[in-house]
Z-matrix of the N, CA and C atoms (Angstrom, degrees):
N
C 1 1.459
C 2 1.527 1 109.78
N 3 1.321 2 115.68 1 133.47
C 4 1.467 3 119.98 2 -177.33
C 5 1.523 4 110.27 3 -70.06
N 6 1.331 5 115.82 4 133.03
C 7 1.455 6 120.32 5 177.68
C 8 1.516 7 109.77 6 -73.07
N 9 1.340 8 116.98 7 143.88
C 10 1.456 9 119.69 8 179.54
C 11 1.519 10 110.59 9 -139.24
N 12 1.328 11 115.26 10 160.83
C 13 1.458 12 122.87 11 -177.98
C 14 1.518 13 108.15 12 -114.36
N 15 1.337 14 116.10 13 132.47
C 16 1.462 15 122.01 14 -179.26
C 17 1.517 16 109.71 15 -128.51
N 18 1.316 17 116.20 16 167.25
C 19 1.462 18 121.09 17 169.58
C 20 1.530 19 107.98 18 -81.96
N 21 1.314 20 117.38 19 126.69
C 22 1.468 21 120.95 20 -172.01
C 23 1.528 22 112.66 21 -60.87
N 24 1.311 23 118.19 22 -49.95
C 25 1.464 24 120.15 23 -176.57
C 26 1.527 25 110.54 24 -66.19
N 27 1.322 26 117.56 25 -44.82
C 28 1.461 27 119.75 26 179.56
C 29 1.528 28 110.78 27 -60.43
N 30 1.319 29 116.26 28 -42.77
C 31 1.470 30 119.51 29 -179.25
C 32 1.513 31 110.97 30 -62.01
N 33 1.337 32 117.23 31 -48.63
C 34 1.466 33 121.00 32 -177.46
C 35 1.524 34 110.78 33 -63.04
N 36 1.336 35 116.99 34 -46.25
C 37 1.463 36 120.29 35 -178.18
C 38 1.525 37 110.51 36 -59.95
N 39 1.317 38 116.88 37 -44.29
C 40 1.461 39 119.39 38 178.70
C 41 1.524 40 111.48 39 -65.54
N 42 1.328 41 117.06 40 -38.27
C 43 1.461 42 121.29 41 -176.12
C 44 1.534 43 112.22 42 -67.56
N 45 1.322 44 117.83 43 -35.32
C 46 1.460 45 120.99 44 -175.36
C 47 1.540 46 112.58 45 -91.81
N 48 1.308 47 118.49 46 -3.58
C 49 1.463 48 120.71 47 -176.22
C 50 1.539 49 110.98 48 -57.29
N 51 1.341 50 114.97 49 126.64
C 52 1.450 51 121.49 50 178.35
C 53 1.519 52 114.91 51 76.71
N 54 1.331 53 118.36 52 7.62
C 55 1.462 54 121.29 53 -174.61
C 56 1.529 55 111.67 54 -113.22
N 57 1.339 56 114.87 55 163.42
C 58 1.456 57 121.85 56 175.82
C 59 1.527 58 107.73 57 -89.14
N 60 1.330 59 115.67 58 124.10
C 61 1.466 60 120.14 59 -167.81
C 62 1.531 61 111.01 60 -124.16
N 63 1.324 62 116.34 61 136.33
C 64 1.458 63 123.42 62 167.49
C 65 1.524 64 106.16 63 -109.39
N 66 1.340 65 116.52 64 115.95
C 67 1.469 66 121.28 65 -175.04
C 68 1.523 67 108.73 66 -106.89
N 69 1.313 68 116.25 67 112.50
C 70 1.462 69 122.64 68 -176.20
C 71 1.525 70 110.41 69 -93.65
N 72 1.345 71 116.23 70 133.64
C 73 1.462 72 120.21 71 -177.85
C 74 1.508 73 111.69 72 64.17
N 75 1.328 74 115.69 73 50.51
C 76 1.473 75 121.10 74 -165.87
C 77 1.529 76 114.64 75 -83.77
N 78 1.332 77 119.06 76 -10.24
C 79 1.471 78 119.45 77 -172.35
C 80 1.526 79 113.69 78 -89.55
N 81 1.318 80 118.53 79 -15.82
C 82 1.469 81 122.12 80 177.68
C 83 1.523 82 114.06 81 71.27
N 84 1.312 83 117.69 82 8.21
C 85 1.463 84 123.67 83 171.88
C 86 1.523 85 113.67 84 48.13
N 87 1.333 86 118.57 85 -122.40
C 88 1.467 87 119.56 86 -171.42
C 89 1.519 88 113.39 87 -67.79
N 90 1.328 89 117.98 88 -12.85
C 91 1.474 90 120.29 89 178.43
C 92 1.520 91 112.17 90 -95.81
N 93 1.346 92 116.96 91 0.88
C 94 1.458 93 120.12 92 -172.62
C 95 1.531 94 112.99 93 -60.01
N 96 1.332 95 117.14 94 -52.37
C 97 1.470 96 120.26 95 -175.97
C 98 1.524 97 111.01 96 -60.61
N 99 1.335 98 116.74 97 -43.98
C 100 1.464 99 120.67 98 -179.06
C 101 1.529 100 111.23 99 -64.40
N 102 1.318 101 116.31 100 -45.17
C 103 1.470 102 119.27 101 -178.61
C 104 1.510 103 111.53 102 -67.09
N 105 1.328 104 117.12 103 -39.03
C 106 1.447 105 118.96 104 -179.55
C 107 1.533 106 110.92 105 -66.10
N 108 1.318 107 116.27 106 -40.08
C 109 1.457 108 120.83 107 179.30
C 110 1.530 109 111.27 108 -61.92
N 111 1.337 110 116.06 109 -37.32
C 112 1.460 111 121.24 110 -177.43
C 113 1.534 112 112.72 111 -88.69
N 114 1.331 113 117.14 112 0.65
C 115 1.455 114 119.72 113 -178.19
C 116 1.514 115 113.19 114 73.23
N 117 1.338 116 117.13 115 27.86
C 118 1.452 117 122.13 116 -176.98
C 119 1.522 118 113.47 117 -113.83
N 120 1.344 119 115.97 118 12.78
C 121 1.475 120 118.55 119 179.20
C 122 1.526 121 108.16 120 -75.29
N 123 1.325 122 116.06 121 111.93
C 124 1.455 123 121.48 122 -171.99
C 125 1.515 124 113.07 123 -60.76
N 126 1.327 125 117.77 124 -38.55
C 127 1.454 126 120.00 125 -177.82
C 128 1.525 127 111.57 126 -60.24
N 129 1.304 128 116.52 127 -40.65
C 130 1.469 129 120.05 128 178.61
C 131 1.524 130 110.46 129 -63.88
N 132 1.327 131 116.89 130 -42.17
C 133 1.468 132 120.22 131 179.49
C 134 1.526 133 110.94 132 -62.90
N 135 1.321 134 116.00 133 -37.07
C 136 1.466 135 120.12 134 179.41
C 137 1.518 136 111.04 135 -65.04
N 138 1.336 137 117.60 136 -42.36
C 139 1.465 138 120.66 137 -177.86
C 140 1.525 139 112.29 138 -63.24
N 141 1.320 140 117.49 139 -20.21
C 142 1.468 141 120.60 140 179.18
C 143 1.514 142 112.62 141 -75.35
N 144 1.338 143 117.53 142 -22.98
C 145 1.469 144 119.89 143 -171.30
C 146 1.532 145 114.35 144 -121.83
N 147 1.322 146 118.17 145 -24.09
C 148 1.466 147 120.90 146 -178.19
C 149 1.527 148 111.08 147 -79.39
N 150 1.321 149 117.15 148 155.48
C 151 1.463 150 120.45 149 179.04
C 152 1.520 151 111.71 150 -76.09
N 153 1.332 152 116.68 151 -27.98
C 154 1.471 153 122.14 152 177.63
C 155 1.518 154 107.72 153 -156.37
N 156 1.338 155 116.94 154 139.60
C 157 1.467 156 120.75 155 178.38
C 158 1.528 157 109.19 156 -138.53
N 159 1.322 158 115.50 157 127.57
C 160 1.466 159 122.06 158 168.45
C 161 1.519 160 107.26 159 -117.94
N 162 1.318 161 116.25 160 128.47
C 163 1.448 162 120.55 161 178.04
C 164 1.520 163 110.82 162 -105.23
N 165 1.322 164 116.11 163 147.84
C 166 1.463 165 122.23 164 175.68
C 167 1.522 166 108.45 165 -126.66
N 168 1.346 167 115.61 166 136.26
C 169 1.452 168 119.17 167 176.96
C 170 1.530 169 109.22 168 -158.19
N 171 1.320 170 115.28 169 161.46
C 172 1.462 171 121.15 170 -176.23
C 173 1.531 172 112.47 171 -98.65
N 174 1.344 173 117.57 172 -5.83
C 175 1.463 174 121.36 173 -178.84
C 176 1.523 175 109.63 174 -86.55
N 177 1.310 176 117.48 175 109.16
C 178 1.453 177 121.30 176 -171.97
C 179 1.529 178 113.62 177 -76.33
N 180 1.323 179 118.46 178 -37.73
C 181 1.463 180 120.09 179 -173.99
C 182 1.535 181 112.66 180 -67.03
N 183 1.341 182 119.64 181 -55.09
C 184 1.463 183 117.44 182 176.95
C 185 1.522 184 112.48 183 -66.48
N 186 1.324 185 116.53 184 -28.35
C 187 1.461 186 120.34 185 178.55
C 188 1.521 187 110.92 186 -59.56
N 189 1.315 188 117.04 187 -45.77
C 190 1.458 189 121.07 188 -179.06
C 191 1.525 190 111.16 189 -62.71
N 192 1.325 191 117.46 190 -41.62
C 193 1.459 192 120.72 191 179.40
C 194 1.520 193 111.14 192 -67.19
N 195 1.315 194 117.17 193 -40.35
C 196 1.464 195 121.00 194 -179.30
C 197 1.518 196 111.80 195 -67.18
N 198 1.327 197 116.46 196 -33.34
C 199 1.471 198 119.45 197 176.33
C 200 1.532 199 110.18 198 -65.33
N 201 1.329 200 116.80 199 -36.92
C 202 1.470 201 120.33 200 176.68
C 203 1.530 202 111.25 201 -63.44
N 204 1.334 203 115.48 202 -29.44
C 205 1.457 204 120.11 203 -179.89
C 206 1.530 205 112.38 204 -83.05
N 207 1.330 206 116.61 205 -2.17
C 208 1.453 207 119.76 206 175.49
C 209 1.511 208 116.45 207 105.37
N 210 1.327 209 118.03 208 -0.60
C 211 1.458 210 120.78 209 177.37
C 212 1.525 211 110.01 210 -79.51
N 213 1.334 212 117.11 211 136.56
C 214 1.461 213 121.63 212 176.40
C 215 1.531 214 107.88 213 -88.50
N 216 1.331 215 115.02 214 83.51
C 217 1.453 216 121.30 215 -179.44
C 218 1.535 217 107.69 216 -121.65
N 219 1.319 218 116.13 217 130.69
C 220 1.456 219 121.28 218 -174.34
C 221 1.523 220 111.30 219 -122.04
N 222 1.310 221 114.54 220 150.63
C 223 1.467 222 119.65 221 179.58
C 224 1.530 223 109.36 222 -70.98
N 225 1.331 224 115.81 223 134.80
C 226 1.461 225 120.31 224 177.33
C 227 1.512 226 111.09 225 -164.00
N 228 1.325 227 114.71 226 143.94
C 229 1.448 228 122.90 227 168.41
C 230 1.526 229 105.66 228 -98.81
N 231 1.327 230 118.01 229 113.88
C 232 1.462 231 119.82 230 -172.54
C 233 1.526 232 112.36 231 -70.55
N 234 1.330 233 117.79 232 -9.34
C 235 1.455 234 119.90 233 173.82
C 236 1.519 235 111.53 234 -86.40
N 237 1.349 236 116.00 235 -2.02
C 238 1.469 237 121.51 236 178.38
C 239 1.513 238 109.77 237 -138.91
N 240 1.321 239 116.58 238 56.13
C 241 1.460 240 121.75 239 -176.22
C 242 1.521 241 112.26 240 -71.14
N 243 1.323 242 117.54 241 -12.34
C 244 1.466 243 120.14 242 176.13
C 245 1.532 244 111.27 243 -65.37
N 246 1.336 245 116.84 244 -18.12
C 247 1.465 246 120.59 245 -179.93
C 248 1.532 247 113.33 246 -87.75
N 249 1.328 248 117.92 247 -3.13
C 250 1.462 249 121.43 248 -175.96
C 251 1.526 250 110.03 249 -87.71
N 252 1.329 251 114.96 250 126.84
C 253 1.465 252 120.41 251 -177.54
C 254 1.524 253 110.95 252 -86.54
N 255 1.314 254 116.31 253 62.49
C 256 1.464 255 122.08 254 173.97
C 257 1.513 256 107.07 255 -122.55
N 258 1.316 257 116.47 256 113.49
C 259 1.461 258 121.15 257 -175.03
C 260 1.520 259 110.65 258 -107.55
N 261 1.317 260 117.04 259 53.26
C 262 1.453 261 120.45 260 177.91
C 263 1.510 262 109.37 261 -146.49
N 264 1.311 263 115.51 262 162.25
C 265 1.458 264 121.18 263 175.50
C 266 1.523 265 108.54 264 -106.08
N 267 1.338 266 115.46 265 169.18
C 268 1.452 267 120.62 266 -173.70
C 269 1.524 268 110.04 267 -132.44
N 270 1.324 269 115.60 268 158.28
C 271 1.467 270 119.69 269 174.44
C 272 1.526 271 110.41 270 -71.25
N 273 1.347 272 115.57 271 -40.46
C 274 1.460 273 120.81 272 -178.01
C 275 1.526 274 109.37 273 -133.99
N 276 1.316 275 116.10 274 131.47
C 277 1.463 276 122.58 275 169.54
C 278 1.521 277 106.17 276 -108.99
N 279 1.317 278 116.08 277 119.54
C 280 1.462 279 120.85 278 -176.45
C 281 1.514 280 110.02 279 -105.47
N 282 1.317 281 115.57 280 117.92
C 283 1.465 282 122.48 281 173.64
C 284 1.518 283 107.27 282 -116.30
N 285 1.323 284 115.65 283 79.55
C 286 1.457 285 121.14 284 -173.37
C 287 1.524 286 111.88 285 -93.14
N 288 1.323 287 116.86 286 122.59
C 289 1.472 288 122.44 287 178.57
C 290 1.537 289 110.19 288 51.04
N 291 1.315 290 115.31 289 47.22
C 292 1.464 291 122.03 290 -173.86
C 293 1.529 292 113.15 291 -117.65
N 294 1.330 293 116.76 292 -46.90
C 295 1.461 294 119.52 293 -168.16
C 296 1.524 295 113.10 294 -62.62
N 297 1.340 296 117.16 295 -27.45
C 298 1.468 297 119.47 296 -179.75
C 299 1.514 298 112.56 297 -73.78
N 300 1.341 299 116.99 298 -5.58
C 301 1.478 300 122.44 299 177.83
C 302 1.544 301 112.53 300 -98.30
N 303 1.329 302 117.24 301 -10.83
C 304 1.468 303 120.23 302 -169.44
C 305 1.523 304 112.30 303 -87.72
N 306 1.335 305 114.63 304 139.17
C 307 1.468 306 121.13 305 175.33
C 308 1.531 307 110.56 306 -79.56
N 309 1.344 308 116.78 307 -37.51
C 310 1.456 309 121.98 308 -172.79
C 311 1.538 310 109.43 309 -129.24
N 312 1.310 311 116.24 310 77.08
C 313 1.456 312 119.77 311 -174.72
C 314 1.534 313 111.89 312 -67.11
N 315 1.330 314 116.95 313 -26.16
C 316 1.461 315 119.34 314 177.00
C 317 1.523 316 112.06 315 -61.95
N 318 1.334 317 116.65 316 -38.93
C 319 1.460 318 120.19 317 176.63
C 320 1.519 319 110.89 318 -65.13
N 321 1.330 320 116.79 319 -38.54
C 322 1.459 321 120.52 320 177.43
C 323 1.519 322 111.34 321 -63.27
N 324 1.329 323 117.51 322 -47.79
C 325 1.462 324 120.76 323 -177.25
C 326 1.530 325 111.65 324 -66.90
N 327 1.308 326 116.92 325 -28.80
C 328 1.470 327 120.34 326 175.46
C 329 1.530 328 110.76 327 -73.40
N 330 1.340 329 116.05 328 -45.97
C 331 1.464 330 119.56 329 -175.68
C 332 1.515 331 114.19 330 -70.97
N 333 1.342 332 117.87 331 -31.95
C 334 1.449 333 120.52 332 -174.25
C 335 1.539 334 112.14 333 -71.46
N 336 1.315 335 117.37 334 -16.41
C 337 1.465 336 120.35 335 -177.63
C 338 1.534 337 112.32 336 -63.08
N 339 1.320 338 117.49 337 -23.35
C 340 1.459 339 120.05 338 -179.44
C 341 1.524 340 112.03 339 -63.55
N 342 1.327 341 118.11 340 -19.94
C 343 1.460 342 122.04 341 -178.68
C 344 1.527 343 112.95 342 -96.24
N 345 1.332 344 116.54 343 1.61
C 346 1.459 345 121.40 344 -179.31
C 347 1.534 346 111.10 345 -90.75
N 348 1.331 347 115.01 346 143.10
C 349 1.452 348 122.27 347 159.66
C 350 1.526 349 105.17 348 -121.74
N 351 1.310 350 117.90 349 -179.72
C 352 1.468 351 119.86 350 -178.15
C 353 1.528 352 112.62 351 -57.36
N 354 1.346 353 120.17 352 -42.45
C 355 1.476 354 119.33 353 -179.30
C 356 1.531 355 114.68 354 -77.48
N 357 1.324 356 118.50 355 -10.43
C 358 1.466 357 121.50 356 -174.00
C 359 1.536 358 111.17 357 -62.91
N 360 1.322 359 114.87 358 140.21
C 361 1.451 360 120.89 359 171.08
C 362 1.519 361 108.60 360 -121.96
N 363 1.317 362 117.13 361 137.00
C 364 1.462 363 121.36 362 172.87
C 365 1.530 364 107.96 363 -103.34
N 366 1.323 365 115.41 364 130.41
C 367 1.469 366 121.96 365 177.28
C 368 1.525 367 107.11 366 -103.59
N 369 1.303 368 116.56 367 115.93
C 370 1.465 369 122.51 368 177.03
C 371 1.522 370 108.03 369 -110.59
N 372 1.331 371 116.57 370 124.02
C 373 1.470 372 119.43 371 171.69
C 374 1.515 373 107.89 372 -119.11
N 375 1.323 374 115.28 373 144.94
C 376 1.457 375 120.39 374 -178.09
C 377 1.526 376 109.41 375 -157.61
N 378 1.331 377 118.17 376 148.70
C 379 1.472 378 119.75 377 178.38
C 380 1.525 379 111.95 378 -60.01
N 381 1.313 380 115.15 379 148.85
C 382 1.456 381 122.06 380 178.74
C 383 1.524 382 109.62 381 -94.77
N 384 1.332 383 119.13 382 116.31
C 385 1.465 384 120.21 383 -177.83
C 386 1.528 385 112.73 384 -65.46
N 387 1.336 386 116.51 385 -17.89
C 388 1.461 387 119.99 386 -177.88
C 389 1.532 388 112.52 387 -103.20
N 390 1.332 389 116.88 388 18.10
C 391 1.460 390 118.83 389 175.33
C 392 1.518 391 109.82 390 -63.21
N 393 1.318 392 116.50 391 151.29
C 394 1.459 393 119.93 392 -176.29
C 395 1.520 394 110.76 393 -62.18
N 396 1.319 395 117.30 394 -34.77
C 397 1.470 396 119.87 395 -179.42
C 398 1.516 397 111.11 396 -70.28
N 399 1.342 398 117.49 397 -37.16
C 400 1.470 399 118.82 398 178.94
C 401 1.517 400 111.61 399 -73.33
N 402 1.304 401 116.50 400 -36.52
C 403 1.460 402 118.55 401 176.05
C 404 1.528 403 111.06 402 -62.47
N 405 1.330 404 116.00 403 -41.05
C 406 1.459 405 120.25 404 178.95
C 407 1.521 406 110.74 405 -65.38
N 408 1.340 407 117.07 406 -42.33
C 409 1.459 408 119.74 407 178.73
C 410 1.514 409 112.22 408 -67.18
N 411 1.318 410 117.24 409 -35.27
C 412 1.471 411 120.34 410 176.20
C 413 1.520 412 110.67 411 -65.15
N 414 1.336 413 115.75 412 -40.80
C 415 1.465 414 120.42 413 176.10
C 416 1.515 415 111.30 414 -58.56
N 417 1.357 416 115.37 415 -32.75
C 418 1.462 417 120.51 416 178.29
C 419 1.528 418 111.75 417 -86.92
N 420 1.348 419 117.11 418 11.74
C 421 1.461 420 122.71 419 -179.96
C 422 1.532 421 111.25 420 63.03
N 423 1.334 422 115.22 421 43.73
C 424 1.462 423 121.04 422 -178.68
C 425 1.536 424 108.44 423 -139.62
N 426 1.344 425 114.59 424 65.43
C 427 1.475 426 118.64 425 -174.11
C 428 1.507 427 112.86 426 -63.55
N 429 1.340 428 118.43 427 -33.99
C 430 1.458 429 121.32 428 -175.48
C 431 1.522 430 111.40 429 -75.29
N 432 1.307 431 115.28 430 71.44
C 433 1.464 432 120.23 431 -179.28
C 434 1.517 433 110.58 432 -77.74
N 435 1.321 434 117.34 433 109.94
C 436 1.458 435 120.21 434 171.05
C 437 1.517 436 115.60 435 92.98
N 438 1.329 437 118.98 436 -51.46
C 439 1.458 438 120.98 437 -172.82
C 440 1.515 439 111.20 438 -129.17
N 441 1.337 440 115.82 439 146.82
C 442 1.469 441 120.52 440 177.85
C 443 1.523 442 112.29 441 -108.72
N 444 1.337 443 117.74 442 4.40
C 445 1.470 444 119.64 443 -177.19
C 446 1.519 445 113.12 444 -112.33
N 447 1.335 446 117.26 445 17.48
C 448 1.462 447 120.61 446 173.21
C 449 1.526 448 109.05 447 -83.68
N 450 1.326 449 116.55 448 140.55
C 451 1.462 450 119.94 449 -179.50
C 452 1.525 451 111.56 450 -113.05
N 453 1.339 452 117.69 451 -5.24
C 454 1.456 453 120.43 452 178.79
C 455 1.534 454 109.09 453 -162.96
N 456 1.336 455 115.02 454 167.47
C 457 1.462 456 122.89 455 172.08
C 458 1.519 457 108.04 456 -121.11
N 459 1.343 458 116.48 457 145.34
C 460 1.461 459 120.80 458 173.60
C 461 1.521 460 108.83 459 -120.83
N 462 1.297 461 115.84 460 126.81
C 463 1.464 462 121.14 461 172.85
C 464 1.525 463 109.13 462 -90.69
N 465 1.319 464 116.08 463 173.03
C 466 1.470 465 119.95 464 176.95
C 467 1.521 466 109.98 465 -56.66
N 468 1.308 467 117.44 466 -43.64
C 469 1.468 468 120.25 467 -176.25
C 470 1.527 469 112.48 468 -72.33
N 471 1.352 470 117.04 469 -45.04
C 472 1.469 471 117.07 470 -175.96
C 473 1.517 472 112.18 471 -69.39
N 474 1.354 473 117.83 472 -35.98
C 475 1.462 474 118.99 473 177.74
C 476 1.530 475 110.70 474 -70.45
N 477 1.318 476 116.67 475 -34.98
C 478 1.474 477 120.14 476 174.10
C 479 1.518 478 110.40 477 -59.99
N 480 1.334 479 116.94 478 -47.74
C 481 1.459 480 120.52 479 178.98
C 482 1.529 481 111.50 480 -60.69
N 483 1.324 482 116.27 481 -44.36
C 484 1.460 483 120.76 482 -177.96
C 485 1.524 484 111.56 483 -60.93
N 486 1.324 485 117.05 484 -46.34
C 487 1.465 486 120.81 485 -178.12
C 488 1.524 487 110.79 486 -65.42
N 489 1.314 488 116.85 487 -43.98
C 490 1.475 489 119.75 488 -179.92
C 491 1.520 490 111.60 489 -65.04
N 492 1.328 491 117.04 490 -37.72
C 493 1.464 492 120.13 491 178.14
C 494 1.530 493 111.58 492 -67.16
N 495 1.334 494 116.66 493 -21.34
C 496 1.455 495 121.36 494 176.67
C 497 1.544 496 111.58 495 -99.54
N 498 1.341 497 115.33 496 20.35
C 499 1.456 498 122.50 497 173.38
C 500 1.525 499 112.54 498 58.60
N 501 1.329 500 115.87 499 43.50
C 502 1.457 501 122.31 500 172.09
C 503 1.519 502 108.97 501 -119.00
N 504 1.302 503 116.12 502 143.60
C 505 1.459 504 121.84 503 -175.52
C 506 1.523 505 110.24 504 -101.44
N 507 1.302 506 116.19 505 136.19
C 508 1.463 507 121.37 506 -179.85
C 509 1.527 508 109.03 507 -94.86
N 510 1.315 509 115.43 508 121.07
C 511 1.460 510 120.36 509 -179.07
C 512 1.527 511 111.52 510 -88.08
N 513 1.318 512 117.00 511 -37.26
C 514 1.462 513 120.28 512 -178.31
C 515 1.527 514 109.34 513 -160.52
N 516 1.323 515 116.15 514 150.08
C 517 1.463 516 122.67 515 175.08
C 518 1.531 517 107.54 516 -127.52
N 519 1.323 518 115.46 517 128.27
C 520 1.464 519 121.27 518 175.85
C 521 1.522 520 108.42 519 -126.34
N 522 1.330 521 115.35 520 172.14
C 523 1.449 522 121.86 521 173.41
C 524 1.521 523 108.37 522 -118.94
N 525 1.336 524 116.85 523 151.55
C 526 1.458 525 118.99 524 176.53
C 527 1.517 526 110.63 525 -124.67
N 528 1.324 527 114.92 526 156.72
C 529 1.453 528 121.77 527 178.60
C 530 1.522 529 109.53 528 -140.38
N 531 1.305 530 115.53 529 141.37
C 532 1.464 531 121.29 530 174.63
C 533 1.533 532 111.72 531 -86.70
N 534 1.331 533 117.06 532 -0.53
C 535 1.470 534 120.88 533 -176.34
C 536 1.527 535 113.28 534 -91.33
N 537 1.326 536 117.59 535 -10.41
C 538 1.463 537 119.74 536 -170.52
C 539 1.512 538 112.99 537 -63.67
N 540 1.338 539 118.24 538 -29.50
C 541 1.468 540 120.83 539 -177.20
C 542 1.530 541 113.35 540 -96.20
N 543 1.332 542 115.74 541 -0.70
C 544 1.463 543 119.07 542 -176.74
C 545 1.528 544 110.17 543 -98.51
N 546 1.327 545 115.06 544 154.00
C 547 1.459 546 121.49 545 175.47
C 548 1.522 547 109.13 546 -114.56
N 549 1.295 548 115.74 547 165.04
C 550 1.458 549 120.43 548 -179.13
C 551 1.512 550 110.51 549 122.25
N 552 1.313 551 116.55 550 176.53
C 553 1.457 552 121.45 551 -173.84
C 554 1.527 553 111.20 552 -68.83
N 555 1.324 554 117.05 553 -50.00
C 556 1.462 555 119.30 554 -176.47
C 557 1.521 556 112.35 555 -62.78
N 558 1.363 557 119.44 556 -50.45
C 559 1.470 558 118.60 557 177.06
C 560 1.525 559 112.57 558 -57.74
N 561 1.338 560 117.05 559 -37.55
C 562 1.460 561 120.63 560 179.96
C 563 1.533 562 110.89 561 -64.28
N 564 1.323 563 116.63 562 -41.72
C 565 1.464 564 120.01 563 178.31
C 566 1.519 565 111.43 564 -66.40
N 567 1.334 566 116.14 565 -38.86
C 568 1.476 567 119.11 566 177.50
C 569 1.528 568 110.80 567 -63.87
N 570 1.329 569 116.98 568 -41.64
C 571 1.463 570 120.14 569 -179.85
C 572 1.529 571 110.90 570 -61.61
N 573 1.333 572 116.67 571 -39.51
C 574 1.451 573 119.69 572 177.60
C 575 1.527 574 110.82 573 -64.63
N 576 1.328 575 116.16 574 -41.54
C 577 1.455 576 120.45 575 178.76
C 578 1.530 577 110.72 576 -64.49
N 579 1.338 578 116.69 577 -44.77
C 580 1.462 579 120.16 578 -178.33
C 581 1.520 580 111.49 579 -65.14
N 582 1.341 581 116.86 580 -33.32
C 583 1.460 582 120.25 581 178.47
C 584 1.522 583 110.37 582 -64.40
N 585 1.304 584 115.48 583 -36.84
C 586 1.468 585 120.75 584 179.27
C 587 1.528 586 111.45 585 -79.49
N 588 1.330 587 115.86 586 -39.96
C 589 1.451 588 120.41 587 -177.70
C 590 1.518 589 110.38 588 -144.93
N 591 1.342 590 117.84 589 90.91
C 592 1.471 591 121.94 590 -178.55
C 593 1.532 592 113.48 591 -57.35
N 594 1.317 593 117.34 592 -21.58
C 595 1.467 594 119.74 593 -175.16
C 596 1.529 595 113.49 594 -70.44
N 597 1.342 596 116.92 595 -4.41
C 598 1.454 597 120.16 596 173.78
C 599 1.533 598 111.80 597 -96.07
N 600 1.333 599 118.71 598 6.22
C 601 1.465 600 122.29 599 -178.33
C 602 1.523 601 111.09 600 -73.93
N 603 1.341 602 115.89 601 173.69
C 604 1.473 603 121.36 602 -170.59
C 605 1.516 604 114.32 603 -67.40
N 606 1.332 605 117.70 604 -35.97
C 607 1.450 606 118.26 605 -173.62
C 608 1.513 607 113.38 606 -155.14
N 609 1.339 608 114.09 607 177.74
C 610 1.456 609 123.29 608 -176.45
C 611 1.521 610 110.39 609 -116.44
N 612 1.330 611 116.32 610 146.53
C 613 1.459 612 122.31 611 171.90
C 614 1.528 613 107.66 612 -126.92
N 615 1.331 614 116.02 613 122.21
C 616 1.457 615 121.61 614 176.94
C 617 1.528 616 108.69 615 -111.47
N 618 1.331 617 117.24 616 131.88
C 619 1.460 618 122.79 617 170.60
C 620 1.528 619 106.87 618 -103.34
N 621 1.324 620 116.39 619 120.33
C 622 1.451 621 122.05 620 -168.43
C 623 1.531 622 109.72 621 -125.29
N 624 1.317 623 116.57 622 145.70
C 625 1.461 624 121.86 623 177.47
C 626 1.521 625 109.58 624 -142.64
N 627 1.321 626 116.13 625 170.19
C 628 1.444 627 121.33 626 172.12
C 629 1.528 628 108.65 627 -68.33
N 630 1.341 629 117.85 628 152.66
C 631 1.469 630 119.32 629 176.38
C 632 1.520 631 110.85 630 -56.80
N 633 1.318 632 116.09 631 136.38
C 634 1.451 633 120.30 632 -178.55
C 635 1.527 634 110.20 633 -82.18
N 636 1.310 635 115.78 634 134.51
C 637 1.456 636 121.32 635 -179.88
C 638 1.519 637 109.38 636 -70.46
N 639 1.318 638 116.11 637 129.25
C 640 1.466 639 119.70 638 179.55
C 641 1.535 640 109.46 639 -78.30
N 642 1.329 641 117.83 640 137.23
C 643 1.465 642 119.77 641 179.69
C 644 1.535 643 111.70 642 -65.27
N 645 1.326 644 115.13 643 146.20
C 646 1.457 645 120.05 644 178.24
C 647 1.520 646 110.07 645 -73.68
N 648 1.318 647 117.32 646 140.56
C 649 1.477 648 121.82 647 179.90
C 650 1.527 649 109.47 648 -81.16
């Protein structure tokens, strides 16, 4: 299958339209105020199109305010999802820009299974350590591109290995770029590069499901 590059927010919003969604790490932490001001808070965009949305996050202060505003966001540590009193499954589980923040991703992948049914898909997005911008910043001795609270990087291969070792099946892998909507020389050059080699794009999108039961012969 040919690799392709998409806009992350557009892809997610289209994918969850009309579906029941569990959004993990939905507040965006230190980027929340900036994204909300610019109309780029993904959770809000999802609530406009999905049939049902429950958000989970560990930040208690903004969570309380957002609940007053009508958002169904609940406190949760995603590494201990067994403690969450939600007894339902979802069409889509969204783990957007989350896994690179986790200390114990194995606990997360074990706990999140309780929200899966056979049709459920989990959407995982994460920065690409081999993006052209990160490689350039690393060359300049500036590895911490953008965020200071990441504890790991996942490449296409390592995240594939991790998911398979946790008995999850990968349905599709895409790449995303924040340059697709911008104009100018640099975005244009990046688009040309991504067209030739998507693996230099900003991030990865994995569509994940439970292993499919093989039919009996």
